[in-house]
Every structure is written in C-alpha cells, then in structure tokens.
N, C-alpha and C positions, 0 to 999 in steps of 0.2 A: 919405058913405052906405054903408050895411052892407048886401051883397047874403045877404039872411038863409036863402038855400038855401046858403051855405058855411060857416053858424056850425050847430055842434051844441049844439043847445038841451034842455038838462036838462028831464027831467019838473015841476019846480019853476017852471019860466019862467027860469031862469040860463044862463050858458055861462059858460067858462073863458078869462079874456084869456090869449093868449101873447102872450110876446115875439119878434119876430124877429130882430132883430139889435141890436149897441150901434154907435152913429153916432159918438159921440163922447166924450169925458172929461174931466173938469174938476175942479180942487181948490178947494173953499168955504172961506174962514177965518171962522170966527166967534169973536169973542175971540182966543183963545190956542190955540184947534184947527182943525185941519183935517181937511176931510171929501169924502171922495171920492165924485164922482158920475159916471153916465154917462147918455148921451143913449140911447133907447130907442125903436125903432119897433115896436110893438104890430101882431099881426095884425088885420086887416078894419078897420084903421083909416087908412092911409095915412099924407100928411105930416102933418093933421090930430092924429094920435095918437100923436105925439112927445113922450116925458116925461123930465123928468129923475130919475131914482131915484138909491138911495144903492146905491154900488158893493157894499160889503160882503153887504147882501141880494140883490141880483143874483150874486151869485158864489156864495152859499149855495144859492138857490133855483133857479137857472141855469146852473151851470157850464160847460154848452155853449157860451155866447154868447162865451165867453172862450179865444180860440183860442192865443193866446201867452201864456200867465201869466208868462216873463220879462220881457216889456216891462208887465205888468200893464195890457194895452189891449186892447180887442176888436178885432176886423178888421170897418169896417161901409164904408160908403159914403165917408164924409170921409176915410179913409183914402187913397184914390184921390186926394185932391186936394191931399193934404201931401207 
C-alpha cells in the first residue's frame, strides 16, 4: 500500500516513479543476443515493486544508481549476501 502523503501528485493526478536502488543483475539470452537486465526497487512500493528493467535504459536515465562502472553492477542489498 502506498502512503499518499509521501507521493508528490501532479495537478493532472499523475506522479513520477523513482528507482531507489539496483538489487541484482542478470544476462538474458534471446536467440543469439545477450541482454543485460537489472532488478530495480521503486520508491513507495516495497518488495512488491521490484521489476527487471533493461540495464542500458536504467544507465541512461538513472546513472546515479550505478556506483561502480568498472564492475558494470549497482550496489544493492543483494551484494551484501554475495
């Protein structure tokens, strides 16, 4: 459940989803292509708001989530267990 007091609702009744952190990374193979995806935790959604997104899209729109570009991996809670 989303606490509406914490959401910045626009006059047109929309709000911006903000990614909070990258939790994991995987490579998905489709035929002869490899596609990098990252597991993203979104603001105001808790664990039910985790989604796999294209890494390239997330790097372009939210580069601050990628702390260590040399490893090509974000630092999230999953890293604490590896």
